[in-house]
C-alpha positions in Angstrom: 22.6 6.9 24.9 22.3 9.4 22.0 19.4 11.1 23.7 21.3 11.9 26.9 22.6 15.4 26.1 19.5 17.0 24.5 18.7 19.1 27.6 22.1 20.6 27.7 22.0 21.4 24.0 18.7 23.1 24.3 20.0 25.2 27.2 23.0 26.3 25.0 20.5 27.3 22.3 18.5 29.4 24.7 21.7 31.2 25.8 22.3 32.2 22.1 19.3 34.5 22.1 20.4 38.1 21.8 24.1 37.3 21.2 24.0 38.6 17.7 24.8 35.6 15.5 24.2 36.1 11.8 20.5 36.7 11.1 20.8 36.3 7.3 18.9 33.5 5.5 21.6 30.8 5.7 22.6 29.6 2.3 25.7 28.3 0.6 27.0 31.8 -0.2 26.2 33.6 3.1 27.9 33.8 6.4 28.2 31.2 9.1 25.4 31.4 11.7 27.9 32.5 14.4 31.2 34.3 14.7 34.0 31.8 15.4 36.4 34.6 16.3 34.2 35.6 19.2 34.1 32.1 20.6 30.3 32.0 20.7 28.8 28.6 21.5 27.5 26.7 18.4 23.7 27.1 18.0 21.5 24.0 18.0 19.5 22.9 15.0 16.7 20.5 15.0 17.3 18.5 11.8 14.3 16.7 10.4 15.6 13.5 8.8 13.7 11.5 6.3 16.2 8.6 6.6 19.7 7.6 7.7 21.3 7.7 4.2 20.0 11.2 3.4 21.1 12.5 6.7 24.7 11.4 6.2 26.1 14.2 4.1 23.8 16.8 5.7 25.1 15.9 9.2 28.7 16.0 7.9 28.1 19.5 6.4 26.4 21.0 9.5 28.4 19.4 12.3 31.2 21.9 12.2 28.8 24.9 12.8 25.9 23.5 14.7 25.0 21.2 17.6 22.6 18.8 15.9 19.5 17.0 17.2 18.1 14.7 14.6 14.3 14.6 14.5 13.0 11.4 12.9 9.4 12.1 11.9 8.1 10.2 8.9 4.5 9.1 9.1 4.5 8.7 5.3 6.2 5.4 5.8 3.2 3.1 5.7 4.8 -0.2 6.5 5.7 -0.4 10.3 8.5 -2.9 9.5 10.0 -0.6 7.0 9.7 2.3 9.4 11.5 0.4 12.1 14.2 -0.6 9.7 14.8 3.0 8.6 14.7 4.3 12.2 17.3 1.6 13.3 19.5 2.6 10.4 19.3 6.3 11.4 20.2 5.6 15.0 23.1 3.2 14.1 24.6 5.9 11.8 24.4 8.6 14.5 26.1 6.2 17.0 28.9 5.3 14.7 29.4 8.8 13.4 29.5 10.2 16.9 32.2 7.7 17.9 34.3 8.3 14.7 34.2 12.1 15.0 33.9 12.6 18.8 30.6 14.3 18.4 27.4 14.3 20.5 24.6 14.3 17.9 21.3 13.4 19.5 18.2 11.5 18.3 14.5 12.3 18.9 11.7 10.3 17.4 8.4 12.0 16.5 5.0 10.3 16.7 4.6 7.5 14.2 1.0 7.9 13.0 0.6 6.9 9.3 -3.1 8.0 9.6 -1.9 11.6 9.8 -0.3 11.2 6.4 -3.2 9.4 4.9 -5.5 12.2 6.0 -3.5 14.9 4.2 -3.2 12.6 1.2 -6.9 12.2 0.6 -7.7 13.0 -3.0 -4.1 12.8 -4.1 -3.6 9.1 -3.8 -2.9 8.6 -7.6 -0.3 11.4 -7.8 3.2 10.3 -8.8 6.2 11.0 -6.6 6.9 14.7 -7.2 3.3 15.4 -7.8 0.7 17.4 -5.8 0.8 15.0 -2.8 4.4 15.6 -2.0 4.2 19.3 -0.9 1.4 18.3 1.5 3.8 15.6 2.9 6.6 18.1 3.2 4.4 20.5 5.1 3.2 17.8 7.5 6.8 16.9 8.4 8.2 20.4 8.5 5.3 21.7 10.6 5.9 18.9 13.1 9.6 19.7 13.2 8.9 23.4 13.9 6.4 22.5 16.7 9.0 20.2 18.2 11.6 22.9 18.0 9.3 25.3 19.9 8.6 22.6 22.5 12.3 22.1 23.0 13.2 25.8 23.0 15.2 25.5 19.8 15.3 28.4 17.4 16.5 26.8 14.2 15.2 23.9 12.2 16.2 22.2 8.9 15.4 19.1 6.8 17.4 16.5 4.9 14.7 16.4 2.3 16.6 18.8 0.0 19.5 16.4 -0.5 17.4 14.1 -2.7 17.3 14.8 -6.5 13.7 13.6 -6.4 12.6 16.4 -4.1 11.8 20.0 -5.3 14.1 22.4 -3.3 12.1 25.5 -4.2 8.9 24.0 -2.8 10.5 22.7 0.4 12.2 26.1 0.8 9.0 28.0 0.5 7.2 25.7 2.9 10.0 25.9 5.5 10.2 29.7 5.3 6.5 30.1 5.7 6.4 27.8 8.7 9.4 29.5 10.3 7.7 32.9 9.8 4.5 31.7 11.4 6.4 30.4 14.5 9.1 33.0 14.9 11.8 30.5 14.0 14.7 30.3 11.6 14.6 27.8 8.8 18.0 26.7 7.7 17.4 27.1 4.0 20.0 25.1 2.2 19.8 23.0 -1.0 21.8 20.1 0.4 22.0 18.3 -3.0 24.4 21.1 -4.1 28.1 20.6 -3.7 27.6 16.9 -4.7 25.6 16.4 -1.5 23.5 13.5 -2.9 26.6 11.7 -4.3 28.4 12.3 -1.0 25.4 10.7 0.9 25.7 7.6 -1.3 29.4 7.4 -0.5 29.0 7.8 3.2 26.1 5.3 3.3 28.4 2.7 1.6 31.2 3.5 4.0 28.9 2.9 7.0 27.1 0.0 5.3 23.7 1.6 5.7 20.4 0.2 4.5 19.3 2.3 1.5 15.6 2.1 0.5 14.5 2.4 -3.1 11.3 4.4 -2.6 10.3 7.4 -0.5 8.2 5.5 2.0 4.5 5.9 1.1 2.6 3.0 -0.5 1.1 5.4 -3.1 4.5 6.2 -4.7 5.6 2.5 -4.3 2.5 1.3 -6.1 3.0 3.7 -9.0 6.7 2.9 -9.2 5.9 -0.8 -9.4 3.3 -0.3 -12.1 5.9 1.6 -14.2 8.3 -1.3 -13.9 5.7 -3.7 -15.3 4.6 -1.6 -18.2 6.0 -2.0 -21.8 8.0 0.7 -23.5 5.0 1.5 -25.7 2.8 1.9 -22.6 5.4 4.1 -20.9 5.6 6.3 -24.0 1.8 6.6 -24.2 1.6 7.5 -20.5 4.2 10.3 -20.9 2.3 11.7 -23.9 -1.0 11.7 -21.8 0.7 13.5 -19.0 2.0 16.2 -21.2 -1.4 16.9 -22.8 
C-alpha cells in the first residue's frame, strides 16, 4: 500500500528541525534544501496534486531531493465519477512510478466536499478559467494542504498547479507564501512549467498511459468552455472585443 510509510516519513521530517538545511526560498536558481555532502536525510514535502498527469513531471523533479507525500485534494471537481477517475489515475501513476524507480512516494486523500468549492465560488460562477474565481480555488486547496501538513508534522508543502500553462504562477506563488507565513511553514515556490515541465508531463503521461482530462474540473469552466466551442468565429470575435472594453 502506498500509504504505509507515511508515519516514518513524517518522523524523518521532524528530525530535520534544527539541522540547518537551506532556509532560502527554494527556486530553480537557488540551493538544494539540504546538504548532500553532510548526508542529511531528505526532508518530506506534502505535494498537493491537482491530477495525475500534472504530478508526473513535478514528482520526477522533486524525487531526488525530497521524500514526497502526494495530497489529493480537489473539491473543485464537481462530478463524483470524474473525481474518482482522476484519483484512480493519480494512485496508479504513483504505484507504477514507485516500482520503476524504487521509490516510496505516498498518497493521502483530502476530504471530497464540492460544496466547499461552491461556497467560495459564489458570485464568480460566470468567470472564465483564469478569471477571479481561480485564485479563490487555489487558496482553498493550498490552505487545506498547509493544514494537512501541520496535522502531519510536515514543514514543507508544494503544489502541482504551477505546471499548467493555464494557471498563473505569480498568483499561486503569492497565495502559497502568505499561507506558509501564517502557519510557520515553508512553501516550495517553484514554477514547475519552466524547464519544459508541462511538455515533460505530457510525455510521461503518454509513457504511463494516463487518463488526461480536458478541463480543470469545475462545471463553471467546463460550461464556458463548451459554449466557446459552439459559438461562431464572429461571436468569438465580438466576445473578445467586449472583454477588452
